[in-house]
C-alpha positions in Angstrom: 69.0 -28.4 57.6 69.5 -26.1 54.8 71.2 -22.5 55.8 68.6 -19.7 55.8 68.7 -17.3 52.7 70.9 -14.7 53.2 69.9 -10.9 52.9 72.0 -8.7 50.4 70.4 -4.8 50.2 70.8 -2.5 47.4 72.5 -4.9 45.4 72.8 -2.5 41.8 71.4 -4.4 38.7 71.1 -2.7 35.4 71.4 1.3 35.7 68.2 2.5 37.1 66.6 -0.2 39.6 68.0 -1.0 42.7 67.1 -4.5 44.5 66.8 -6.1 47.6 68.0 -9.9 47.4 67.4 -12.9 49.9 69.0 -16.0 48.5 69.7 -19.7 49.8 73.0 -20.9 49.1 73.3 -22.0 45.5 70.9 -20.0 43.9 71.9 -16.8 42.3 68.5 -15.3 40.7 70.7 -12.6 38.9 69.7 -13.2 35.6 65.8 -13.1 36.8 66.6 -9.8 38.6 67.8 -8.1 35.7 64.7 -9.1 33.6 62.7 -7.3 36.0 65.5 -4.1 36.4 65.2 -3.9 32.8 61.5 -3.8 33.3 61.9 -1.1 35.4 64.2 0.9 33.0 61.3 0.4 30.2 58.6 1.5 32.4 56.6 -1.8 32.5 56.3 -1.1 36.2 57.8 1.2 38.9 58.8 -1.8 41.1 58.3 -5.4 41.8 58.8 -8.1 44.2 59.3 -11.5 43.8 59.7 -15.2 45.7 60.4 -18.6 44.5 60.0 -21.9 46.5 61.7 -24.7 45.3 61.1 -28.6 46.9 59.9 -27.2 50.1 62.3 -24.3 50.4 62.0 -20.7 49.8 65.2 -20.4 47.9 64.8 -16.9 46.5 63.1 -13.3 47.2 64.2 -10.0 45.2 63.0 -6.7 44.9 63.4 -4.1 42.4 62.5 -0.3 41.7 60.0 2.1 43.6 56.8 2.9 44.4 56.4 5.4 41.5 58.6 6.7 38.9 59.4 9.6 41.1 63.2 9.9 42.3 62.5 10.0 45.9 59.6 7.3 46.3 60.0 4.6 48.7 61.8 1.7 47.3 60.1 -1.9 47.2 61.4 -4.0 49.7 61.0 -7.9 50.1 58.1 -7.4 52.5 55.9 -4.7 50.5 52.4 -5.6 50.6 50.8 -5.1 47.0 47.2 -5.2 45.5 46.5 -8.8 44.2 43.7 -7.7 41.9 42.4 -11.1 40.7 44.8 -13.1 42.2 42.4 -13.0 44.7 40.3 -15.3 42.8 42.5 -17.8 43.7 44.3 -17.4 47.1 41.0 -16.0 48.8 37.9 -17.1 46.8 38.9 -20.5 45.3 40.7 -21.7 48.7 37.2 -20.7 50.5 35.4 -22.9 47.7 38.3 -25.9 47.9 37.4 -25.7 52.1 33.9 -25.6 51.7 33.7 -28.1 48.9 36.0 -30.8 51.6 33.5 -29.8 54.3 30.4 -31.1 52.3 28.9 -27.6 51.9 29.7 -26.8 48.3 28.2 -28.9 45.5 30.1 -28.3 42.3 27.5 -29.2 40.2 24.4 -27.3 41.8 22.8 -25.0 39.7 23.3 -21.4 40.5 19.5 -20.7 40.7 19.2 -22.9 43.8 21.8 -20.8 45.4 20.9 -17.3 44.0 16.8 -17.5 43.1 17.2 -14.0 41.6 19.8 -15.2 39.2 16.6 -16.6 37.1 15.7 -13.8 34.8 16.3 -14.7 31.4 15.0 -17.8 30.3 15.7 -21.7 30.7 19.6 -21.4 30.0 20.2 -19.8 33.0 18.9 -23.0 35.0 21.7 -24.8 33.4 24.6 -22.7 34.9 26.2 -24.5 37.8 29.1 -23.8 40.3 31.6 -25.6 38.6 30.6 -23.2 35.5 31.5 -20.0 37.7 34.8 -21.3 38.9 35.8 -22.6 35.1 34.5 -19.3 33.7 32.0 -21.0 31.4 29.1 -20.0 32.6 28.4 -17.6 29.4 28.9 -14.5 31.9 30.3 -11.5 30.4 33.8 -10.9 31.2 33.4 -7.2 32.6 30.6 -4.8 33.3 31.1 -1.5 34.6 28.4 -2.1 37.4 30.1 0.6 39.7 28.5 3.4 37.4 25.2 2.2 38.3 26.0 1.3 41.8 27.3 2.9 44.7 26.9 0.0 47.4 27.2 -4.0 47.6 23.7 -4.2 48.2 22.9 -2.2 44.9 25.8 -4.4 42.5 24.8 -7.7 43.4 21.8 -7.5 41.8 23.0 -6.0 38.9 25.7 -8.8 38.7 22.8 -11.4 39.0 21.1 -9.6 36.0 23.7 -9.7 33.8 22.6 -11.2 30.2 24.5 -14.6 29.3 26.6 -14.1 26.2 27.0 -17.5 25.1 25.3 -21.0 26.2 26.6 -22.2 29.6 29.3 -24.6 29.2 30.4 -24.3 25.5 32.7 -21.4 25.6 35.4 -19.9 28.2 35.1 -16.6 28.8 37.2 -15.1 31.8 34.4 -13.6 33.8 34.8 -10.9 36.6 31.0 -11.3 37.1 31.0 -15.2 37.7 33.5 -14.4 40.6 31.2 -11.8 42.1 28.4 -14.1 42.2 30.8 -17.0 43.3 31.7 -15.0 46.3 28.2 -14.3 47.0 27.3 -18.0 47.0 29.9 -18.9 49.2 29.3 -16.4 51.9 25.9 -17.2 51.8 26.9 -20.9 52.4 29.2 -20.5 55.1 27.2 -17.7 56.7 29.9 -15.1 57.2 31.8 -12.8 54.7 34.4 -14.0 52.7 37.0 -11.4 54.4 36.4 -13.0 57.9 35.9 -16.6 56.8 39.3 -16.2 54.9 41.3 -14.4 57.6 40.0 -17.3 60.0 40.3 -20.2 58.0 43.3 -19.8 55.5 45.5 -16.8 56.3 45.7 -17.4 60.2 46.4 -21.1 60.0 49.1 -20.5 57.3 50.6 -17.8 59.2 50.1 -15.3 56.6 50.3 -12.2 58.8 50.6 -9.5 55.7 47.3 -11.1 53.7 44.0 -8.9 54.3 41.2 -7.3 52.5 40.8 -3.3 53.3 44.5 -2.3 54.5 43.9 -0.5 57.5 44.7 3.2 57.0 48.3 3.5 58.7 49.3 0.8 56.4 48.2 2.2 53.0 51.4 4.4 52.8 53.4 1.4 53.1 51.6 -0.2 49.7 52.5 0.7 46.1 49.7 3.0 44.4 48.0 1.1 41.5 46.9 4.2 39.4 46.0 8.0 39.7 42.1 7.8 39.2 41.1 10.5 37.2 37.6 9.5 36.1 36.0 7.4 39.2 37.4 8.1 42.5 39.6 11.2 40.9 42.4 10.5 43.4 45.5 8.5 43.6 44.3 4.9 44.6 46.8 3.8 47.3 46.2 1.1 49.8 42.7 0.5 48.5 41.3 -2.0 45.9 42.2 -0.9 42.4 39.1 -2.4 40.6 36.1 -0.1 40.7 33.6 -2.6 40.9 35.2 -4.2 44.3 35.8 -0.7 45.6 31.8 -0.3 45.5 31.1 -3.3 47.5 33.2 -2.2 50.1 36.6 -3.6 49.2 35.6 -7.2 49.7 34.8 -9.2 46.6 34.9 -12.5 44.7 37.3 -11.3 42.0 39.4 -8.6 43.4 40.3 -6.9 46.8 43.0 -9.0 48.5 46.5 -7.4 49.6 49.2 -9.6 50.1 53.3 -10.1 50.0 55.4 -12.7 48.5 56.4 -14.0 51.8 52.9 -15.1 52.4 52.4 -16.3 49.0 54.8 -18.6 49.3 53.2 -20.1 53.0 50.2 -20.2 50.8 51.7 -22.1 47.8 53.7 -24.5 50.3 50.2 -25.7 51.4 48.9 -26.8 48.3 52.1 -28.3 47.2 51.7 -30.4 50.4 54.5 -29.4 52.8 52.9 -26.8 54.7 49.7 -27.1 57.4 47.2 -29.4 56.0 44.3 -27.2 55.0 42.9 -29.2 52.0 42.7 -32.9 51.0 45.2 -33.5 48.5 42.4 -35.0 46.0 40.6 -31.5 46.6 43.6 -29.5 45.4 44.3 -32.0 42.2 40.6 -31.5 41.1 40.8 -27.8 41.5 44.3 -27.9 39.6 43.0 -30.0 36.8 42.0 -28.4 33.6 38.3 -28.8 32.9 35.7 -28.5 29.6 34.9 -27.0 27.6 37.6 -28.1 24.7 40.0 -26.1 24.0 39.9 -24.0 27.3 43.3 -23.5 30.0 41.0 -23.3 32.8 40.6 -25.4 36.0 38.3 -24.9 38.7 39.3 -21.4 39.9 43.0 -21.4 38.6 44.4 -21.4 35.2 47.1 -23.6 33.5 49.9 -23.0 31.1 48.7 -22.4 27.6 50.9 -21.7 24.6 52.0 -19.1 24.5 51.9 -18.5 28.4 52.6 -15.7 30.8 54.1 -18.4 32.9 56.8 -18.7 30.5 58.2 -22.0 28.4 59.0 -24.5 31.1 55.9 -25.0 33.7 54.7 -28.4 33.3 51.2 -29.7 32.6 51.0 -30.2 36.2 51.2 -26.7 36.8 48.2 -23.8 37.7 48.3 -20.4 38.7 46.4 -17.1 37.9 47.4 -13.4 36.7 46.1 -10.1 38.2 45.5 -6.9 36.4 47.6 -4.5 38.6 50.4 -6.6 37.4 50.7 -9.5 39.6 51.0 -13.5 39.3 51.3 -16.5 41.1 52.2 -20.1 39.4 52.9 -23.4 41.2 54.4 -26.5 39.2 53.1 -29.6 41.3 55.4 -31.7 39.6 58.7 -30.1 40.1 57.4 -28.7 43.4 58.3 -25.1 42.2 56.2 -21.7 43.3 56.9 -18.3 41.7 55.0 -15.1 43.0 55.8 -11.6 41.2 53.9 -8.6 42.4 54.0 -5.4 40.3 51.9 -2.2 40.0 52.2 -2.0 36.4 49.1 -0.2 36.2 50.7 3.1 37.6 50.0 5.5 37.0 47.5 5.2 34.2 47.1 1.2 33.4 48.5 1.9 29.4 51.7 -0.1 29.8 51.4 -3.6 28.6 55.1 -4.6 28.6 54.8 -6.8 31.5 53.3 -9.4 28.9 56.9 -9.5 27.5 58.4 -9.1 31.1 56.8 -11.5 32.9 57.5 -15.0 30.9 61.1 -14.0 30.5 61.2 -13.6 34.3 59.7 -17.0 34.4 61.8 -18.6 32.0 65.0 -17.2 34.0 63.9 -18.5 37.1 62.9 -21.9 35.7 66.5 -22.0 33.6 68.6 -21.5 37.1 66.3 -23.9 39.0 66.3 -27.0 36.5 69.4 -26.3 34.6 69.6 -28.6 31.9 66.6 -30.4 32.7 64.3 -27.0 31.9 63.9 -27.9 28.6 
């Protein structure tokens, strides 16, 4: 049995960022930490936490920076919980779809109008939209619509989502769509006869020991979660410990496209399950099916998941048998099934006003630094 990772707190890397580091023997992570420390100094994000799984072992965890850019802000730790944003789509919604598929309750080729009759509002082409198209983002639905400006409750928002006009012929174009996943979440809830949050808690998070993964953090935990935005237009307050996404907020914090909170420790438990080394929630054939790139040609999308493209936010070294997802708040999870590697990176890059896009440079550099250490000469 390998020795447990050793913790080293308050190791200074760079000039501005202080990190907490947990390493297994033989692993450094120093170059990756330096990339993230530089990200803090460049104001790509106030703080970040990450974890790395390699061959069934959690070999690295690190944390840099603080909750905000204020000098007296709390520091990010190895266990800090973040708003996952669209990583919700895979850790909750796609995972629920996989379970229902395994149990024979979800038919990927079933037409959406058979499950959501109100979806049929725009001619015959909507009849061709399938559940699989929602997962692959090829339904023709728009990427994003500010439904929260016309709805104040979940009951008001869902019909608006079902009525969104298609922007392309179903199956012909991959267009990443929050609207599609809002509808997917509604479908899964109807098939399961249970709300998304309670189903995922009982059937996924609890069996995997993911004790820090949930929708709608309790009020007493909110100040322990980094804020994501100083919202001056919609909620007119600092958003901390509640979902960043406005449509998900109107839906009560529980939605198919956003709303989940977690930390890097729990994401490694989830990753171990998908890599076949943790509790077996899914059939291996189902994991492989959902992680496989799907039509239309030219798309990088799998069923719920994304796969590395060129250039990719996963960096240069993830194999073709990899899958992952990004979140708007600055979160990501990438899993390489061939090399048995998983890397979770959590930040609040949207603080305070969402404008910074610097993470698009930092994130692939961070992944490359990790992969170069893990794989050495084999990275290339």
